[in-house]
ZANU-865002 format. One record per residue (C-alpha): residue in three letters; x negated, y negated, z. Coordinates in steps of 0.02 Angstrom, whole numbers, plus 50000, padded with zeros to 5 digits. Layout:
<sites>
ALAXYZ
...
</sites>
This chain:
<sites>
MET575105213248890
ALA576655207848965
ASN576995198848810
ILE576695212648705
ASN577845224148802
ASN579235211448788
ILE579055208848618
ILE579025229348570
GLU580495231248694
ARG581545217148613
TYR581125220748423
VAL580395236848414
LEU581325247948548
PRO583115245648485
ALA582515251348303
ALA581635265648367
LEU583075271148469
LYS584265270848331
ILE583085281048213
ALA582675292348350
GLY584375296848371
GLN584755301448194
LYS585395318948187
HIS584085324348059
ILE582635316148134
LEU583045324648309
SER583245341548209
VAL581525339748135
ARG580645332948299
ASP581455346348413
GLY581205361148276
ILE579395357948244
ILE579295359148447
LEU579485376748427
ASN577645377748367
MET576895369948531
PRO576645385648643
PHE575765393748480
MET574795378548448
LEU574185377548629
ILE573805396748633
GLY572805394748460
SER571785379148516
PHE571045388148669
PHE570345399748547
LEU569795387948436
ILE568815379448577
PHE567845394348616
ALA567475398148426
TYR566655382048400
LEU565855376748579
PRO564465364948517
PHE563025373748594
PRO561735383948487
SER561345395848645
TYR563175400448656
ALA563365404548464
ASN561735415248479
PHE562415423848634
MET563885428448564
GLY563065435548417
GLU562105445448500
LEU563375453348629
PHE564805455148485
GLY563865454348318
ALA563745442348179
ALA565705442148145
TRP566245437748325
ARG566795420348268
ASP567905427748124
LYS568695438348258
LEU568995425548396
LEU569855415748274
TYR571195429948226
PRO572375421448354
VAL572125403748279
LYS572585411948112
ALA574025420148195
THR574775403348268
TYR574055390048163
ASP574405396348005
ILE576245402448024
MET576615383348064
ALA577835380347911
ILE578875396547944
ILE579275392748119
SER579675375548072
SER580915381347935
PHE581775390548051
GLY581835379948193
ILE582295363348116
ALA583775371648028
TYR584385380948191
ARG584165364448297
LEU585335354248151
ALA586565367448144
GLU586715366048332
LYS587315347548296
TYR588715353848175
ARG590125361048238
GLY590775377748175
LEU589025384848105
ASP588065398248170
PRO586285391248218
LEU585505408848181
SER586165412648021
THR585775395147960
GLY583975397048022
ALA583795412947939
VAL584385408247777
SER583205391947791
LEU581925402347814
VAL582235414347667
ALA582595399047553
PHE580765390747616
LEU579935408147582
LEU580695406647402
THR579845391047368
ILE578165399947393
PRO577345408647240
GLN576885426647303
HIS575205427847201
THR573385420447265
LEU571735419747172
PHE570445432447272
THR568605433547242
PRO568005450047285
VAL566125445947296
VAL565225429347297
GLY564965423747121
ALA566225435347053
GLU567545432446942
ALA569215427347039
MET570745439647007
MET572345435947036
VAL573255445947166
LYS575285446847164
GLY576425452447314
VAL575455441447444
LEU576015424147527
PRO574505412447518
MET574265405147700
ASN573915388947668
PHE575725387147601
ILE576505394347762
GLY575315385147872
SER575275365947906
GLN574885362647729
GLY576755369647687
LEU577525360847831
PHE578265345247726
VAL579115358547606
ALA579755367347748
ILE580565351847820
ILE581435346647664
ILE581935364047628
ALA582715365747808
LEU583695350847799
LEU584195354747618
SER584825371447655
THR585865367947809
GLU586675353647722
ILE586995365747580
TYR587745379347703
ARG588815366347796
PHE589495360647628
VAL589965378047580
HIS590485384347761
ASN591685367747782
ARG592665370847628
ASP593015390547684
LEU592145397047539
VAL591575411047656
ILE592075430447687
THR593035432647841
MET593035449347918
PRO594695456447996
GLU594985455948181
GLY593995471548276
VAL592465468348162
PRO590905466748282
PRO590535448948305
ALA588645450848239
VAL589345459848078
ALA590685446248047
LYS589345432048064
SER588215440347934
PHE589745441247812
LEU589975423847850
SER588405418647775
LEU588435427247628
VAL589175414447506
PRO588275399447580
GLY586625408247583
PHE586905412747400
CYS587245395247361
VAL585555389647454
LEU584575401747374
ALA585285397447209
VAL584795378947227
VAL583095381647287
LEU582765395347157
ALA583305381147007
LEU582065369047095
ARG580695381947091
LEU580965384946916
ILE581055366646861
VAL579405363946947
GLU578585380646882
ALA578995372546706
THR577825357946753
PRO575855358846742
PHE575955358046939
GLY576785376346951
ASP577305375147121
ILE578225362247248
ASN576715362947368
THR575295360347241
MET576475346047144
ILE576525336647323
ALA574685338947356
THR574155335147180
LEU575185318747177
ILE574525312747342
GLY572795318647315
ILE572245313047147
PRO572005294647197
MET571035299247347
HIS569605306647245
HIS569145289247163
ILE569035278947316
GLY567655290147398
GLY566625282847541
THR567105263947520
LEU567775256147658
PRO569505250747581
GLY569495269347535
MET569155274847715
ILE570495262747781
PHE571615270347638
SER571215286347688
VAL571705286147874
ILE573355276647840
LEU573735290347717
ILE573265305147841
GLY574275296747975
LEU575955293947867
LEU575645311247814
TRP575655318347987
THR577165307748048
LEU578115317047905
GLY577575332647955
LEU576235336047811
HIS574455339347868
GLY573635324347818
ASP571845329447852
ALA572195345647750
ILE572885337047595
VAL571795321047594
LEU570195325247655
VAL570095339647506
PHE569805327047379
ILE568645315347479
GLN567515327847574
PRO566445332047431
ILE566055313847433
TRP565705313047614
LEU564585328447611
SER563485321647481
ASN563415306147571
MET562865315747719
SER561445325147626
GLU560825310047576
ASN560695301947739
LEU559825318647819
THR558415316447662
ALA558255298247703
PHE558155302247893
GLN556925316047856
ASN555815304447773
ASN555955289947884
GLN556965280047763
PRO558375267947789
ILE560095276347786
PRO561035273947634
HIS562775278347682
ILE563895273747832
ILE565525284347788
THR565135303347798
GLN566135317547870
GLN565375314748044
PHE565865295948029
TYR567775300948017
ASP567635317148134
LEU566595309748281
TRP567005290148283
ILE568775287848200
ALA569555302648273
PRO569115304948474
GLY570195317548532
GLY570855323648353
THR571845314348210
GLY572505297448272
ALA571245296748400
LEU572425303248542
LEU571135306048697
GLY571575287748750
LEU573535293048741
VAL573055307448831
ILE572195299548978
PHE573555287949014
MET574735303649019
LEU573545311049144
ILE573395296649252
ARG574955283549226
SER576335295549175
ARG577815293349283
SER578705307649191
ALA578355323649244
GLN578475330849072
MET577155319849007
LYS576035322249138
GLN575995341149120
LEU575945339048926
GLY574435328748970
ARG573645342949063
ILE574025354348952
ALA573315345048798
ALA571775337948895
PRO570475352748861
GLY570935351148660
CYS570855334648648
LEU569175333048729
PHE568585344648597
ASN569495334648461
ILE570955347048434
SER572575336248408
GLU573975348948364
PRO574515351548548
MET574875333848568
VAL575495329248387
PHE576795344548401
GLY576955343248603
ILE577645325648613
PRO578015327048472
LEU577165313748357
VAL578125320148199
MET579615309948160
ASN579395299348311
PRO579645280848294
TYR578965276148462
PHE577055281848410
PHE577165278648218
LEU576445261648226
PRO574915265648351
PHE574565283448276
ILE574195274448109
LEU573575257948167
THR572195264048295
PRO571105273948162
VAL571295257648045
VAL570535247348180
LEU569245260248232
VAL568615260748054
ILE568455242348047
VAL567565242048199
THR566325256048182
TYR566035251448005
SER565515232648040
ALA564535238848197
MET563475250148089
ALA563345239447929
THR562685224648038
GLY561375235648117
LEU562075236548295
VAL562315254548287
THR561365267148188
PRO562435276448058
PRO562625294348059
VAL560915301947987
GLY561595317547910
ILE561585329548057
ALA562915341548042
LEU563885344048213
PRO565335353348235
PHE566935342448241
THR567455350248414
THR565895342148486
PRO566505331548643
ILE566395312448622
PHE564965302748699
ILE563725319448673
SER564215318048484
GLY563835299548456
TYR562065301748534
LEU561705317248432
ALA562455312748267
THR561415296048264
GLY559785306448284
GLY559645301148473
HIS560185283948472
ILE561165277348624
SER562215264248511
GLY563275279948448
THR563795284048612
VAL564135265648655
ILE565315262848481
GLN566095278748551
VAL566495270848712
VAL567115255048637
ASN568215265148520
LEU569005274448655
ALA569335257948747
ILE570235251248592
SER571335265648568
MET571805266248739
ALA572185247748723
ILE573315249648577
TYR574205265648626
TYR574545257648808
PRO576245248548770
PHE576885261748665
PHE576415275348795
ARG577475264748932
LEU578935263748833
TRP578935282248782
ASP578605286448970
LYS579915275749035
GLN581105284248914
LYS580545301548981
TYR580735297649152
ARG582445289849130
GLU583055304849056
GLU582295315949193
GLN583115304649332
GLN584785305749240
TYR584565325549218
ILE584195326749408
SER585585315549465
SER586865325949344
GLN586285342249428
ALA586435334349606
GLU588235328249557
GLN588705346449506
ALA588045354049644
SER588925342249756
ALA590575345449653
GLU590365364049684
VAL590045361849863
ASN591525350349885
GLY592495363349791
LYS592175377849897
VAL592575367450050
SER594335364149983
VAL594715381849950
SER593985386450124
</sites>
């Protein structure tokens, strides 16, 4: 372990520090963090909406009616489903702070408007099951302003801020005379840069609309997703899927939403065939199903983050990391990873890029091999909620075989071993920053006291 730490500190850390210090990377990271409190609030409601106990669901249905879960998910939709909107403002705001002379508030507002300009204001609506879908205009599709639209929000925020800066730095602005309130003057300053930003984004939208894709979000999702449909439930396909999911998350895209939509039909079909075989006492035909991914490859959510949370709780020297571990632990216990992904954050974070992608790959290979050789019973097709906690889920998904839990224990240990050296580096960095801040505050306080003494 010491040798691994030395190698990482000698070769990985310098490159990570250089990348992490780049102003655009910092702005994306700091802007996305703006979502964190809302993610934490939404995750608690999500946990209570999907507690994996049938008696709980029956009790809530009798007490609040059949639509109790839909109502409990209102806060989830209000927090999770506006992630891209918040990020488009936050990223531009943070980047503008790093440029002298730019007003962060105006720059963030222009970025938000530019992002909304990329979204088609219509969606398909099916009034009743089986009816023909109709086009409804004058609405914003929720999937484009939530996590699925995050990548576009990042690109537009960076692009709009750079265009805004380009125009502003060449004094192509409307300057108001002295005596005009500052808020009004700043509004007029943003007129010409804002017009240029929207003109460029409009041109991009019109170009994409002239293609078969129709809009920017659909173009990105289609180009990524088409190959996924053809590799289905194979081991190489599964490895490729988790690599792509991890890569997309680190870029700010909702990897699960983009990738799984193309391969979930195959997984669900495999699950159905497994259940039929299980009910007829026949050999289980498939290993890779929806439960294989949810319950064995993603303990703690995408990236297998439960092991990282455990280290944050018991090994952190950084107060920030320890506190985040306490906050994120309940969500990770129920396989909800967004508080961790956007809390550390893992998006655009070179420290955790490698373990976030490598860990699921190793877990896929280990779990698949154990099931293929008969050491572990494959998932038998029992549909468990993805929020079912680790250890319980492995036992239930394999039809009551303890081997399902044993491999979850093994997977958790593997994920902890992979994450540990990277956690140590990140924790050391955060602890150093905290100590520097405490020292600077102490020096400032001491200087103030000495100044008062000198005056006396």
